[in-house]
C-alpha positions as CSV (number, residue, x, y, z in Angstrom):
1,X,33.1,-26.2,7.4
2,X,32.1,-23.2,9.5
3,X,28.1,-22.9,10.2
4,X,28.4,-20.0,7.3
5,X,30.0,-22.1,4.7
6,X,27.4,-25.0,5.5
7,X,24.6,-22.8,4.9
8,X,26.2,-21.4,1.7
9,X,26.8,-24.8,0.6
10,X,23.5,-25.7,1.4
11,X,21.5,-22.7,-0.6
12,X,23.6,-23.9,-3.7
13,X,22.1,-27.0,-3.6
14,X,18.7,-26.0,-2.8
15,X,17.1,-24.2,-5.8
16,X,14.1,-22.9,-3.9
17,X,16.1,-21.9,-1.1
18,X,18.7,-19.7,-3.5
19,X,15.4,-18.5,-5.4
20,X,14.4,-16.9,-2.4
21,X,17.6,-15.2,-1.4
22,X,17.8,-14.1,-5.0
23,X,14.4,-12.2,-4.8
24,X,15.7,-10.9,-1.1
25,X,18.9,-9.4,-2.5
26,X,17.1,-8.1,-5.8
27,X,14.6,-6.2,-3.3
28,X,17.3,-4.7,-1.1
29,X,19.1,-3.5,-4.2
30,X,15.8,-2.0,-5.2
31,X,15.1,-0.3,-1.6
32,X,18.7,1.1,-1.8
33,X,19.0,2.1,-5.1
34,X,15.4,3.4,-5.5
35,X,16.0,7.0,-6.1
36,X,18.1,6.3,-9.0
37,X,16.1,3.7,-10.9
38,X,12.6,5.1,-10.1
39,X,11.3,7.0,-13.3
40,X,9.3,9.6,-11.7
41,X,9.0,11.4,-8.2
42,X,6.4,8.9,-6.6
43,X,4.4,11.5,-4.9
44,X,4.4,14.3,-8.2
45,X,0.6,14.3,-9.4
46,X,-0.1,15.1,-12.9
47,X,-3.2,15.3,-15.6
48,X,-2.3,12.0,-16.7
49,X,-4.7,10.1,-14.6
50,X,-5.3,6.4,-14.9
51,X,-2.9,5.7,-17.7
52,X,-2.8,1.9,-18.5
53,X,0.8,-0.1,-18.3
54,X,2.5,0.8,-21.8
55,X,0.4,3.9,-22.8
56,X,3.0,6.1,-22.1
57,X,6.8,5.6,-22.0
58,X,7.4,7.9,-19.0
59,X,4.7,5.7,-17.1
60,X,5.8,2.0,-17.7
61,X,3.2,0.6,-15.1
62,X,0.7,3.3,-15.8
63,X,-0.4,6.0,-13.2
64,X,-3.3,6.2,-10.6
65,X,-6.4,8.3,-10.0
66,X,-4.1,11.3,-9.0
67,X,-1.6,10.9,-12.0
68,X,1.2,9.4,-10.1
69,X,3.9,6.7,-11.2
70,X,2.9,3.3,-10.4
71,X,6.1,1.8,-11.0
72,X,8.0,4.5,-8.7
73,X,5.0,4.3,-5.9
74,X,6.1,0.2,-5.9
75,X,9.7,0.8,-6.2
76,X,9.8,3.4,-3.1
77,X,7.2,1.2,-1.4
78,X,9.6,-1.5,-1.3
79,X,12.0,0.9,1.2
80,X,9.0,1.0,3.3
81,X,8.0,-2.1,3.4
82,X,11.7,-3.6,3.8
83,X,12.1,-0.9,6.6
84,X,9.2,-1.8,8.7
85,X,9.7,-5.7,8.3
86,X,13.3,-5.6,9.3
87,X,13.1,-3.6,12.1
88,X,9.9,-4.7,13.4
89,X,11.4,-8.1,13.0
90,X,14.6,-6.8,15.0
91,X,12.7,-5.5,17.8
92,X,10.3,-8.6,18.3
93,X,13.8,-10.8,18.2
94,X,15.2,-8.8,21.0
95,X,12.5,-9.0,23.1
96,X,11.8,-12.6,22.5
97,X,15.2,-13.2,23.2
98,X,15.4,-11.4,26.6
99,X,12.2,-13.0,28.0
100,X,13.1,-16.2,26.5
101,X,16.3,-16.5,28.0
102,X,15.2,-15.3,31.5
103,X,12.6,-18.0,31.4
104,X,14.6,-20.8,29.9
105,X,17.6,-20.4,32.4
106,X,16.0,-19.5,35.9
107,X,13.2,-22.2,35.4
108,X,10.8,-22.5,38.5
109,X,8.3,-19.6,39.1
110,X,9.9,-17.2,36.8
111,X,9.6,-19.4,33.9
112,X,6.1,-20.2,34.9
113,X,5.1,-16.4,35.3
114,X,6.7,-15.3,32.1
115,X,5.4,-18.3,29.8
116,X,1.7,-17.5,31.5
117,X,2.8,-13.7,30.1
118,X,3.9,-15.0,26.5
119,X,0.5,-17.2,26.2
120,X,-1.4,-13.7,27.1
121,X,0.2,-12.2,24.2
122,X,-0.2,-15.2,21.9
123,X,-4.1,-15.3,22.6
124,X,-4.3,-11.5,21.5
125,X,-5.3,-10.9,17.9
126,X,-2.2,-9.0,16.7
127,X,-4.0,-7.4,13.8
128,X,-7.2,-6.2,15.9
129,X,-5.0,-4.9,18.6
130,X,-2.5,-3.1,16.0
131,X,-5.4,-1.3,14.3
132,X,-6.6,-0.1,17.5
133,X,-3.2,1.5,19.1
134,X,-2.3,2.8,15.7
135,X,-5.8,4.3,15.5
136,X,-5.4,5.9,18.9
137,X,-1.7,6.7,18.7
138,X,-1.2,7.8,15.1
139,X,0.6,6.2,12.1
140,X,3.9,7.1,12.0
141,X,6.7,4.7,10.8
142,X,8.1,4.5,14.4
143,X,5.0,3.3,15.7
144,X,4.2,1.0,13.2
145,X,7.5,-0.5,13.9
146,X,7.0,-0.7,17.6
147,X,3.5,-1.8,17.5
148,X,4.3,-4.4,15.2
149,X,7.3,-5.5,17.3
150,X,6.0,-5.4,20.5
151,X,2.7,-7.7,19.3
152,X,5.2,-10.2,17.5
153,X,7.7,-11.4,20.3
154,X,5.9,-14.6,21.5
155,X,7.3,-17.1,18.8
156,X,10.7,-16.0,19.5
157,X,10.4,-16.4,23.2
158,X,9.4,-19.6,23.2
159,X,12.0,-20.8,20.9
160,X,14.7,-19.3,23.1
161,X,13.1,-20.7,26.1
162,X,13.2,-24.2,24.9
163,X,16.7,-24.0,23.7
164,X,17.7,-22.6,26.9
165,X,15.9,-25.2,28.5
166,X,17.9,-28.1,26.9
167,X,21.4,-26.0,27.1
168,X,21.2,-24.7,30.6
169,X,22.6,-28.0,32.3
170,X,25.3,-28.9,29.7
171,X,28.7,-29.6,30.6
172,X,30.0,-26.4,29.2
173,X,27.3,-24.2,31.4
174,X,28.1,-26.0,34.4
175,X,32.0,-25.2,33.9
176,X,31.1,-21.8,33.5
177,X,29.3,-21.7,36.9
178,X,32.0,-23.5,38.7
179,X,34.2,-21.3,37.5
180,X,32.2,-18.1,38.9
181,X,30.6,-16.8,36.0
182,X,27.5,-14.2,36.4
183,X,24.1,-15.4,35.0
184,X,24.4,-12.5,32.5
185,X,27.5,-13.9,31.2
186,X,26.2,-17.5,31.1
187,X,23.0,-16.3,29.4
188,X,24.2,-13.7,27.0
189,X,28.1,-15.1,26.2
190,X,28.0,-18.4,26.9
191,X,24.2,-19.8,25.7
192,X,22.9,-17.5,23.5
193,X,26.0,-17.6,21.0
194,X,25.1,-21.5,20.7
195,X,21.1,-21.1,19.7
196,X,21.7,-18.1,17.1
197,X,20.8,-20.3,14.1
198,X,17.2,-20.9,14.9
199,X,16.6,-17.6,16.1
200,X,17.6,-16.3,12.8
201,X,15.1,-18.5,11.1
202,X,12.3,-17.4,13.4
203,X,13.4,-13.6,12.8
204,X,13.6,-14.0,8.9
205,X,10.0,-15.4,9.1
206,X,8.7,-12.5,11.2
207,X,10.0,-10.3,8.7
208,X,7.5,-11.4,6.2
209,X,4.7,-11.5,8.9
210,X,5.8,-8.0,9.7
211,X,5.5,-6.9,6.1
212,X,2.0,-8.4,5.6
213,X,0.7,-6.7,9.0
214,X,2.1,-3.1,7.8
215,X,0.5,-3.7,4.4
216,X,-2.6,-4.6,6.1
217,X,-2.6,-1.4,8.2
218,X,-1.9,0.5,5.4
219,X,-4.7,-0.8,3.3
220,X,-7.4,0.6,6.1
221,X,-5.7,3.9,5.8
222,X,-3.2,3.4,9.2
223,X,0.0,3.6,7.2
224,X,2.2,6.5,7.2
225,X,0.5,9.0,4.9
226,X,3.9,10.9,4.0
227,X,5.3,7.7,2.3
228,X,4.4,5.7,-0.6
229,X,3.6,2.2,0.8
230,X,2.0,-0.7,-1.0
231,X,-0.6,-1.2,1.4
232,X,-1.5,2.6,1.0
233,X,-1.6,2.1,-2.5
234,X,-4.1,-0.9,-2.3
235,X,-6.1,1.2,-0.4
236,X,-6.4,4.0,-2.7
237,X,-7.2,1.1,-5.7
238,X,-9.9,-0.5,-4.1
239,X,-12.5,1.9,-5.7
240,X,-11.0,1.5,-9.0
241,X,-10.2,-2.0,-9.2
242,X,-12.5,-2.6,-12.4
243,X,-11.4,0.4,-14.1
244,X,-7.7,0.4,-13.5
245,X,-6.5,-3.2,-12.4
246,X,-2.9,-2.2,-12.4
247,X,-3.2,0.1,-9.3
248,X,-3.8,-3.2,-7.3
249,X,-2.1,-5.8,-9.3
250,X,1.5,-4.3,-9.3
251,X,1.8,-3.3,-5.2
252,X,0.0,-6.5,-4.6
253,X,2.2,-8.6,-6.4
254,X,5.1,-7.0,-5.1
255,X,3.7,-7.9,-1.5
256,X,3.5,-11.8,-2.6
257,X,7.0,-11.6,-3.9
258,X,8.5,-10.3,-1.0
259,X,6.7,-12.7,1.5
260,X,7.4,-15.5,-0.6
261,X,11.3,-14.5,-0.9
262,X,11.6,-14.1,3.0
263,X,9.6,-17.4,3.3
264,X,11.9,-19.3,1.1
265,X,15.1,-17.7,3.0
266,X,13.6,-18.7,6.2
267,X,12.6,-22.2,5.4
268,X,16.1,-22.8,3.9
269,X,17.9,-21.5,6.7
270,X,15.6,-23.8,8.9
271,X,16.6,-26.8,6.8
272,X,20.3,-25.8,6.7
273,X,20.9,-25.4,10.3
274,X,18.8,-28.9,11.3
275,X,20.9,-31.8,10.0
276,X,17.9,-34.0,10.4
277,X,16.0,-32.6,8.1
278,X,19.1,-32.2,5.5
279,X,19.4,-35.8,5.6
280,X,15.7,-36.5,5.0
281,X,15.6,-34.1,2.4
282,X,18.5,-35.8,0.7
283,X,16.9,-39.2,0.8
284,X,13.9,-38.4,-1.1
């Protein structure tokens, strides 16, 4: 049974993991089809301000303080959150793989230096630093992705390092050295493909973290002003939370559902890739 089939078999048996996967796939579908399923232009301002959900068939989830459709904002916000989350997670995973593989493969002083550098990044409060960087350099979507990705790589780096430490002296790596393989080939062709499953797990969990961080920055007014995002919607809703509860409830619920979905998928992948956890889960 291949790795992919084994994971698929595990997901079919575990309801929570499958539920998370369904949530993620549904969110991706909403993001892709946003222009076709959104009932209104998410940026269109109207005189229909503060309409409650169900008060007007044109606005199923009501309108905000500017008369914009809340449902359309939530749908288009899915695009922003997923794009930022996936791109930032890919960025942090790439950096983590690069640093962790070099550290774990070469060891010694190289390992000591890179791990101290990693620990330095781990001591920095990510949200505070992200606030400062975005406030100074602007809040474009590309800057958000870069900032979140650069601040989120230490976890992946430490995982990759530990995996390389356990693989670098295995027989297949020694055979590669004897046959004259270069360090780059040993790292990226021989060892790295064998440690991908746990890296994918960390990357999946990083997506949820990146989405939360992007929403938090948007809540403080540091999101992209040209895009409807869940964090931005929450920011505008805070002064109307008593009179227009729907302005905060629906984007907040979207954030919670998205983070829950990616966390459930990440936990499912972690258990599927860990035979010991599967045995323990099956025995309970």
